[in-house]
C-alpha positions as CSV (number, residue, x, y, z in Angstrom):
1,M,87.0,88.5,100.1
2,R,87.5,92.2,99.6
3,F,90.5,94.1,98.3
4,I,91.0,97.8,99.2
5,C,91.9,99.3,95.8
6,E,94.5,101.9,95.5
7,S,94.0,104.1,92.5
8,A,92.7,107.3,90.8
9,A,91.5,109.0,87.6
10,A,91.2,112.5,85.7
11,L,89.5,116.1,85.4
12,A,87.4,115.7,82.3
13,V,85.2,112.9,81.2
14,V,87.3,110.9,78.8
15,T,85.8,110.1,75.5
16,A,85.9,106.4,74.6
17,V,89.1,105.6,72.8
18,A,89.9,102.6,70.7
19,L,91.8,99.8,72.6
20,G,95.4,100.6,72.8
21,A,95.1,104.2,71.5
22,C,97.3,106.9,73.3
23,R,96.8,110.6,73.5
24,R,97.8,113.5,75.8
25,I,95.3,115.0,78.1
26,E,95.0,118.5,79.6
27,E,95.9,118.8,83.3
28,P,93.5,120.7,85.6
29,S,95.8,122.1,86.8
30,A,102.8,133.3,109.8
31,D,104.8,134.9,111.9
32,R,103.7,134.5,115.5
33,R,104.3,137.7,117.5
34,T,104.3,137.7,121.3
35,P,104.3,141.0,123.2
36,A,107.5,141.6,125.1
37,H,107.4,141.6,128.9
38,S,109.8,143.4,131.2
39,A,111.2,141.1,133.9
40,Q,111.9,144.1,136.2
41,G,110.3,143.7,139.5
42,E,109.3,140.1,138.9
43,D,110.8,136.9,140.4
44,P,113.5,135.1,138.3
45,S,111.2,132.2,137.3
46,R,108.5,134.6,136.1
47,A,111.0,136.7,134.3
48,A,112.4,133.6,132.5
49,M,108.9,132.6,131.4
50,N,108.3,136.1,130.0
51,D,111.7,136.1,128.2
52,A,110.9,132.8,126.6
53,A,107.5,134.1,125.6
54,A,109.1,137.2,124.1
55,R,111.4,135.1,121.8
56,P,110.0,134.2,118.3
57,A,108.4,130.8,118.3
58,L,110.2,128.2,116.3
59,S,108.5,127.6,113.0
60,E,107.1,124.1,112.2
61,P,108.9,122.0,109.7
62,T,108.1,123.0,106.2
63,L,105.8,120.5,104.5
64,L,105.8,119.4,100.9
65,A,103.3,121.1,98.7
66,P,101.1,118.7,96.7
67,T,100.2,119.4,93.1
68,Q,96.9,118.1,91.7
69,L,97.6,116.5,88.3
70,L,94.3,114.9,87.5
71,S,90.6,114.9,88.6
72,L,88.5,112.1,87.1
73,P,84.9,111.1,87.3
74,S,85.9,107.7,88.6
75,S,85.9,105.9,92.0
76,A,88.9,106.5,94.2
77,Y,88.3,103.1,95.8
78,Q,88.5,101.1,92.5
79,A,91.5,102.7,91.0
80,S,95.1,101.5,91.4
81,L,98.3,103.4,91.8
82,F,101.8,102.2,91.0
83,A,105.2,103.9,90.9
84,D,108.7,103.0,89.7
85,D,111.6,105.3,88.8
86,D,110.3,105.6,85.2
87,A,106.8,106.8,86.0
88,I,103.7,106.9,88.2
89,E,100.9,104.9,86.8
90,L,97.2,105.4,87.6
91,L,94.8,102.7,86.5
92,T,91.0,103.0,86.3
93,A,88.5,100.6,84.9
94,S,88.8,102.1,81.4
95,A,92.2,103.8,81.1
96,A,95.8,104.0,82.2
97,Y,97.3,107.4,83.0
98,R,101.1,107.5,82.8
99,V,102.8,110.4,84.7
100,L,106.4,111.3,84.0
101,P,108.2,114.0,86.1
102,G,107.5,117.5,84.7
103,K,105.2,116.3,81.9
104,E,101.5,116.1,81.3
105,P,99.9,112.8,82.1
106,V,99.5,110.5,79.0
107,L,96.2,108.6,78.7
108,R,95.8,105.2,77.1
109,A,92.3,103.8,76.8
110,L,92.2,100.1,77.9
111,D,89.5,97.8,79.2
112,L,91.4,97.3,82.5
113,G,88.5,96.3,84.8
114,F,89.2,96.3,88.5
115,A,92.1,93.8,88.8
116,A,94.9,95.2,86.5
117,T,98.5,95.6,87.4
118,V,101.7,97.1,86.0
119,T,104.9,95.1,85.2
120,R,108.3,96.5,84.1
121,R,107.1,97.0,80.5
122,S,103.4,96.4,80.4
123,Y,99.9,96.9,81.7
124,V,98.4,93.4,82.4
125,Y,94.6,93.0,82.7
126,W,91.7,90.7,82.0
127,S,89.1,91.4,79.2
128,Q,86.7,89.3,77.2
129,G,87.8,85.9,78.5
130,A,91.5,86.4,78.3
131,I,94.6,87.9,80.0
132,W,96.1,90.8,78.0
133,S,99.3,92.8,78.0
134,A,99.7,96.3,76.6
135,P,103.0,98.3,76.5
136,R,103.5,101.1,79.1
137,S,105.6,103.3,76.9
138,A,103.6,106.1,75.1
139,A,106.0,105.7,72.2
140,N,105.0,102.1,71.7
141,T,101.5,102.1,70.2
142,A,101.4,98.3,69.5
143,A,98.1,96.6,70.0
144,A,97.5,94.6,73.2
145,T,98.9,91.0,73.2
146,K,96.8,88.0,74.4
147,L,98.8,86.2,77.0
148,A,96.3,83.4,77.9
149,A,92.7,82.4,77.9
150,L,90.9,82.7,81.2
151,A,87.1,82.4,81.5
152,E,86.6,84.5,84.6
153,Q,88.1,87.7,85.8
154,P,90.7,87.3,88.6
155,Q,90.3,89.0,91.9
156,R,93.7,90.7,91.5
157,F,96.8,90.7,89.3
158,V,100.2,91.5,91.0
159,A,103.7,92.1,89.7
160,D,107.1,93.5,90.8
161,L,107.5,96.7,88.7
162,A,111.2,95.8,88.2
163,R,110.3,92.5,86.5
164,D,108.1,91.1,83.8
165,G,106.6,88.2,85.8
166,L,103.1,88.3,87.1
167,A,100.7,86.4,89.3
168,F,96.9,86.5,89.9
169,L,94.4,85.5,92.5
170,T,91.1,83.6,91.8
171,H,88.3,82.0,93.7
172,A,88.8,78.3,94.3
173,G,86.3,75.7,95.3
174,G,84.0,76.6,98.2
175,D,85.4,79.5,100.3
176,G,89.0,79.0,99.1
177,Y,91.3,81.1,96.9
178,A,94.2,80.2,94.6
179,I,97.3,82.0,93.4
180,H,98.4,81.4,89.9
181,T,101.0,82.5,87.3
182,L,101.4,81.9,83.6
183,E,103.8,79.5,82.1
184,K,104.0,79.1,78.3
185,Q,100.5,80.7,77.9
186,R,99.0,78.3,80.4
187,V,97.7,78.9,83.9
188,K,100.0,77.4,86.6
189,T,98.6,77.1,90.1
190,L,101.2,78.0,92.8
191,Y,99.1,77.7,96.0
192,T,95.5,76.9,96.9
193,S,94.1,78.1,100.2
194,P,91.2,76.6,102.1
195,G,90.3,80.0,103.4
196,S,90.5,83.6,102.4
197,I,93.5,85.4,100.9
198,D,93.0,89.1,101.8
199,A,96.2,90.7,100.4
200,L,98.7,89.7,97.8
201,T,101.9,91.3,96.5
202,M,105.1,90.3,94.6
203,I,108.6,91.2,95.6
204,G,111.4,89.9,93.4
205,D,110.6,86.3,92.5
206,A,108.3,85.5,95.4
207,L,104.7,86.1,96.3
208,Y,103.5,87.2,99.7
209,F,100.0,86.9,100.9
210,V,97.7,87.3,104.0
211,E,95.8,84.1,104.6
212,R,92.9,83.4,106.9
213,P,92.5,79.6,107.2
214,E,90.0,80.4,109.9
215,N,88.1,83.7,110.6
216,S,89.6,84.2,114.0
217,S,93.3,84.5,112.9
218,F,95.6,85.3,110.0
219,R,99.1,84.4,108.9
220,I,101.4,85.7,106.2
221,G,102.6,83.2,103.5
222,R,105.3,83.1,100.9
223,V,105.5,81.1,97.7
224,K,108.1,81.3,94.9
225,L,106.9,82.4,91.4
226,S,108.7,79.3,90.1
227,G,106.6,77.1,92.4
228,G,107.3,74.9,95.5
229,E,105.9,74.6,99.0
230,A,104.5,77.7,100.6
231,T,106.0,78.9,104.0
232,F,104.2,80.8,106.7
233,T,104.5,82.9,109.8
234,A,102.9,82.0,113.0
235,S,99.2,82.9,113.2
236,K,98.1,86.1,114.8
237,G,94.7,87.2,116.2
238,G,92.8,90.4,115.5
239,R,92.1,92.2,112.3
240,W,94.1,91.1,109.3
241,P,96.3,93.4,107.2
242,A,94.5,94.6,104.0
243,L,97.7,95.6,102.2
244,L,101.3,94.3,101.8
245,R,104.1,96.4,100.3
246,G,107.9,96.2,100.3
247,S,111.2,95.9,98.6
248,K,114.0,94.9,101.0
249,D,111.4,93.9,103.6
250,L,107.7,93.1,103.6
251,V,105.9,96.1,105.3
252,Y,102.3,96.0,106.6
253,Y,100.1,97.8,109.1
254,D,98.8,95.8,112.1
255,G,95.6,97.8,112.8
256,A,94.7,95.8,115.9
257,R,98.0,96.7,117.5
258,R,98.4,100.1,115.8
259,T,101.9,99.1,114.7
260,V,103.8,99.4,111.4
261,L,105.8,96.2,110.9
262,A,108.7,95.2,108.7
263,L,109.0,91.4,108.1
264,S,112.1,89.9,106.5
265,L,111.5,88.3,103.1
266,D,112.2,84.8,104.5
267,L,109.4,85.5,107.1
268,Q,111.8,84.8,110.0
269,Q,112.3,88.2,111.6
270,E,109.9,91.0,112.3
271,R,110.5,94.5,113.8
272,A,108.4,97.5,114.5
273,L,108.9,100.6,112.4
274,A,106.4,102.7,114.4
275,N,104.2,101.9,117.5
276,D,100.9,103.5,118.5
277,F,100.7,104.9,114.9
278,I,98.2,104.7,112.0
279,C,99.4,103.8,108.6
280,S,96.7,103.1,106.1
281,P,97.1,103.2,103.2
282,L,100.9,102.9,102.9
283,A,103.6,103.0,100.2
284,V,107.2,101.8,100.2
285,A,110.2,103.3,98.3
286,A,113.5,104.0,100.0
287,N,111.4,104.9,103.1
288,V,107.8,104.0,104.1
289,Y,105.0,106.5,103.7
290,C,101.9,106.4,105.8
291,S,98.6,108.1,105.4
292,T,96.9,109.3,108.7
293,M,94.2,111.8,109.5
294,E,96.9,114.4,110.2
295,G,98.6,113.9,106.8
296,I,101.3,111.8,105.3
297,F,104.3,110.7,107.3
298,E,107.6,109.3,106.3
299,L,109.1,106.4,108.3
300,S,112.8,105.6,108.1
301,E,115.2,103.2,109.8
302,T,116.4,106.1,112.0
303,G,114.4,108.6,113.8
304,K,110.7,109.2,114.5
305,P,107.9,109.5,111.9
306,R,108.4,112.8,110.0
307,Q,105.4,114.5,108.5
308,V,105.9,115.4,104.8
309,V,102.3,116.4,103.7
310,G,99.7,118.2,105.6
311,A,96.2,116.9,106.4
312,S,94.0,116.4,103.3
313,R,90.5,117.8,103.1
314,N,89.5,114.5,101.5
315,L,90.1,110.9,102.3
316,I,93.4,109.4,100.9
317,T,92.7,106.0,99.3
318,N,96.0,105.1,97.7
319,L,99.7,106.0,98.0
320,A,102.7,105.2,95.7
321,A,106.3,106.5,95.7
322,N,109.5,106.4,93.8
323,S,112.9,108.1,94.3
324,Q,111.6,111.4,93.0
325,Q,107.9,111.7,93.8
326,L,105.2,110.7,96.2
327,A,101.7,110.3,94.6
328,F,98.4,109.8,96.3
329,V,94.7,109.5,95.4
330,T,91.9,111.3,97.2
331,D,88.2,110.8,97.1
332,V,86.8,114.2,96.0
333,G,83.3,113.0,95.0
334,G,80.2,114.2,96.7
335,Q,76.4,113.7,96.7
336,G,76.7,110.2,95.4
337,Q,79.1,111.1,92.6
338,D,82.4,109.3,92.0
339,R,85.4,111.5,91.5
340,L,89.0,111.1,92.3
341,A,92.1,113.4,92.3
342,L,95.7,112.4,91.7
343,N,98.2,114.5,93.7
344,V,102.0,114.4,93.7
345,V,104.8,116.0,95.7
346,A,108.5,116.1,94.9
347,L,110.4,114.3,97.5
348,G,113.3,116.0,99.2
349,K,112.3,119.5,97.9
350,P,110.3,121.3,100.6
351,Q,108.0,124.0,99.5
352,A,105.4,126.2,101.1
353,A,102.7,123.8,102.4
354,E,99.3,123.8,101.0
355,T,96.2,121.7,101.9
356,P,95.9,118.8,99.5
357,R,92.6,118.2,97.8
């Protein structure tokens, strides 16, 4: 099974820092004119065409201007990006970068590996045979806390950033996978799949996942964090979703049908947010944000997709959004070198558009 990571990292090579240490880092920090034409002596239709051509062309909607906050010698495909109304969090294998509006990113060196996540108050990760928790707040320099022993690194940790609960995915026997949580410092198994689990997220007190019991089809499942029987949608054919996101609904991109879909949290009702449209990767806040080759678009319950960021010169690998900012990671490496850039735009405040890096 393969997860598509959503993440990023910074502009200077970061010197190794003791586990849990925090420090601040330096940030890298047309009018169209048409000649007038006289309609005299021309037929009315031709005169109307010339008059229309003579009028100034309507300007395109102003796009949001991205600001590059970080450029790091790290893989854009193995970083993770999270956002709540407190901060944007970028996780790489060796550090967490906390971004507050209008402030420099704050670095905390941690042995995060590739599976870490963010809860309401903590970074959660696996290291040296155990699951650990470290506080997100830069003001809290407490050492990491051991949550439970676990011999092998999970495939993925997940959490709802509004809560402190967490879950994680591991290999099970054969080709199967299992979803677990922690209960009184012990691992509690919530669901075991005979096939592959290709995406996993948490919304509120429930876990949602993409399961392939057979290679030819997939279905979306739901299991409560407290336990109980899992429930499922009907199976679908074609390529399975690689990413699940959501808050009021579960949102995913059906690549085989080029459709962005919103599924009710009880898995009973599904509706299309956009048809014949690409949305990968995606992020969900008050609206849905989709990365395409033409740029980043916003999907809302009313109206057509609205472009908010122009086309990037580099591939966008991750998106995250809160009520104030949209953040995205781009792959800016070249010639076999890993490097990512973290860019942000202020939502709802159009500026002169620039090409994101």
